[in-house]
C-alpha positions in Angstrom: 100.3 81.7 111.4 99.2 84.1 114.6 101.5 87.5 115.4 101.2 88.0 119.1 100.5 91.3 120.3 101.6 92.5 123.4 98.8 94.0 125.4 99.7 95.8 129.3 98.5 98.0 131.5 97.5 101.6 131.0 99.4 100.9 126.7 96.8 98.3 126.8 93.6 100.6 127.9 94.8 103.4 125.2 97.0 101.9 122.3 95.4 98.2 122.1 92.5 98.4 119.8 94.8 100.9 117.8 97.5 98.0 117.4 95.5 95.2 116.8 93.7 97.1 113.7 96.4 98.2 112.7 97.7 95.0 112.5 94.8 93.1 110.8 94.7 95.5 108.4 98.5 94.9 107.1 98.5 91.3 107.6 94.9 89.7 107.3 95.9 87.6 104.7 99.2 86.1 105.6 98.2 85.3 109.5 95.8 85.1 112.5 96.5 87.9 115.4 97.0 86.0 119.3 97.1 88.8 121.4 98.8 88.1 124.9 97.6 90.0 127.2 99.5 90.6 130.9 99.1 92.3 134.1 101.7 93.5 135.1 102.4 97.8 134.1 106.2 96.5 133.0 106.5 95.2 129.2 108.0 91.6 130.0 111.8 91.1 128.6 112.2 89.3 126.4 113.3 85.5 127.8 109.8 85.6 130.2 108.0 84.9 127.3 107.6 81.7 126.3 110.2 80.4 123.7 106.7 79.9 121.3 105.9 83.5 121.6 108.8 85.0 120.8 109.2 82.1 118.1 105.8 83.1 116.9 107.1 86.8 117.2 110.0 86.2 115.3 107.7 84.0 111.8 105.6 87.6 111.7 108.8 90.7 111.8 110.2 87.9 108.3 106.5 87.1 107.4 105.8 91.5 107.5 109.5 92.3 105.9 108.8 89.9 103.2 105.9 91.4 101.8 107.0 94.7 101.7 110.3 93.3 100.2 108.2 91.1 97.8 104.8 91.9 96.6 104.1 94.4 94.5 101.0 95.9 96.2 97.7 97.9 94.0 95.4 99.6 95.7 91.7 98.5 93.5 88.5 101.2 93.7 85.2 100.5 92.4 83.6 104.2 92.7 80.3 104.7 93.8 78.3 101.9 95.3 75.1 101.4 97.6 72.6 103.8 98.7 75.8 106.1 95.8 74.8 105.2 92.6 77.4 107.3 90.6 75.7 107.9 86.6 71.9 106.8 85.6 71.3 106.3 82.6 67.6 104.6 83.0 67.5 101.9 85.1 71.1 101.9 84.4 73.2 102.2 87.4 77.5 103.4 86.9 78.3 101.8 89.9 77.2 98.3 88.9 79.7 98.2 85.9 82.5 100.2 88.5 82.4 96.8 90.5 82.0 94.8 87.7 85.1 95.7 85.6 87.2 96.2 89.3 86.6 92.6 90.6 87.6 91.5 86.4 90.8 93.3 87.3 91.1 92.2 90.4 90.9 88.9 90.0 93.6 89.3 86.7 96.1 91.7 89.3 95.2 87.6 91.8 96.1 84.8 89.7 99.5 87.1 88.3 103.0 86.2 90.9 103.8 89.0 93.1 100.9 91.0 93.7 99.0 92.0 95.9 95.6 93.2 95.5 92.8 95.4 98.6 90.0 96.3 97.5 88.1 99.3 99.2 84.5 97.5 98.2 84.2 93.7 96.5 80.6 94.0 96.7 76.7 97.0 96.5 78.2 99.2 99.8 78.3 102.6 100.1 82.1 104.7 101.4 81.4 107.8 102.0 84.5 110.0 100.7 87.1 110.3 103.7 86.0 106.2 103.5 87.7 105.9 100.4 90.5 108.7 101.6 91.6 106.2 104.5 91.6 103.3 102.1 93.9 105.1 99.6 96.7 106.0 102.6 96.1 103.3 105.4 98.3 100.7 103.3 102.1 101.9 103.7 103.2 98.7 101.3 101.6 100.1 98.7 102.3 100.7 95.6 99.7 102.3 94.0 95.9 103.4 94.1 93.8 102.3 90.5 89.9 103.5 90.8 87.4 102.5 88.5 84.5 104.7 86.6 82.5 105.3 84.5 81.5 108.6 82.8 78.7 111.0 82.4 77.8 114.0 80.3 74.8 116.4 79.6 75.4 115.9 76.6 74.6 112.1 75.1 76.5 112.6 72.0 79.6 112.6 74.4 82.3 109.2 74.5 85.3 107.6 75.0 87.2 107.0 78.3 89.5 110.0 80.0 92.2 109.7 82.6 92.2 111.4 85.6 95.7 112.2 88.5 97.2 114.2 90.6 100.7 114.7 92.0 100.3 115.2 95.3 103.0 115.1 97.7 104.3 111.5 98.0 105.4 110.8 101.0 108.3 108.6 99.7 110.0 107.8 96.1 107.6 105.8 94.0 110.2 104.5 91.4 106.5 106.4 89.1 104.1 109.3 89.8 100.2 109.6 89.0 101.4 111.6 85.4 103.3 107.8 84.1 101.2 105.5 85.7 97.7 108.1 84.5 99.4 107.6 81.0 100.3 104.4 80.3 97.5 102.7 81.5 95.5 105.5 79.4 97.3 103.5 76.6 96.3 100.6 77.0 92.9 101.4 77.2 92.1 103.5 74.1 94.6 100.7 72.3 92.1 97.9 73.5 88.9 100.0 73.3 89.1 102.0 70.5 87.2 104.9 72.8 87.3 108.0 71.8 90.2 109.9 73.8 90.3 111.8 75.7 93.5 111.2 77.5 94.8 112.5 80.5 93.8 115.8 83.0 94.3 116.5 86.9 91.6 117.8 88.6 93.5 119.6 91.5 91.1 119.4 94.2 87.8 118.0 92.6 88.6 115.5 93.5 88.8 114.1 96.6 90.8 111.1 96.8 93.9 111.6 93.9 94.7 115.4 95.7 95.2 113.8 99.0 96.4 110.8 98.1 100.1 110.4 98.6 101.2 107.7 96.9 100.6 107.8 92.9 96.8 107.3 92.2 94.8 107.7 89.0 91.0 107.8 88.4 89.7 105.8 85.3 86.6 106.9 83.3 85.8 103.9 81.1 83.7 105.2 79.1 80.3 107.3 79.0 77.1 105.8 80.3 75.3 108.5 79.5 76.0 107.8 75.9 73.6 105.1 75.1 76.0 103.3 72.8 78.3 103.1 74.8 76.4 101.7 77.4 75.9 98.8 75.6 79.2 98.4 75.1 79.8 99.1 78.7 77.0 95.9 79.8 79.1 94.4 77.5 81.4 91.2 79.6 83.5 91.4 76.7 84.0 95.4 77.1 84.2 95.0 81.3 86.9 92.3 80.3 88.8 94.4 78.0 88.1 97.3 80.2 89.4 95.1 83.1 92.6 93.8 80.7 93.9 96.9 79.2 94.1 98.8 82.9 96.0 95.0 83.7 98.4 95.6 81.1 99.2 98.8 81.8 100.1 98.1 85.9 101.9 95.4 85.0 104.5 98.1 82.0 104.7 100.5 85.4 105.5 98.0 88.1 107.9 97.3 85.4 109.0 100.8 85.4 109.1 100.0 89.0 111.3 98.1 89.5 113.3 99.8 87.0 113.9 102.7 89.4 114.7 101.2 92.5 
């Protein structure tokens, strides 16, 4: 399917790039973008468009409505990446395990009917904090944002799991708060992993992406990279899968709560 964008005169010059970017962001997984360039300064009347083009536009509108109405959209973030390794223990870098866990979680969600995911990164690339915030706030049909990290401390005895949140100014009623989402996911992680429970915490403006996010958002600090014993668990495929499964189960419970509150 193709979605048509009409670009005319000064409108094309000023808004063309933004329009294409927005449509691609919202429909990139579903449709190919088709550009219709019109030389006249006036926007053409619908009657002047070819019947085929009108059909495409109507199909695109219906598709967009369907996406917004039916899909539960989860934004997934793997912390750090590229030149930012995150926490380090010897030659082991946090960015590697954040991504491994996130990709396992994404696979689980992508194989679940009614759920659509977008990821901030799927490879080892650097994203600055503004880029992460742009990602977290860039999908108007998104329901929740989940970021995966692993913790670190100068005290190598520290171990366990922490989930962070911040209930800020939401742009609409999402049917769940960040605090509620954090508690649901925290409970699932502790039950699944058996790690020390550091509970949930609001770091206020210390975590930029949570502080400025406009939808329910959490950051999972799954375990401690700086603890040698816990690092061995983090490195294991079994632990990564268990962490992904726990967060997945938490997301399903959150989805159920959101749908009840509609």
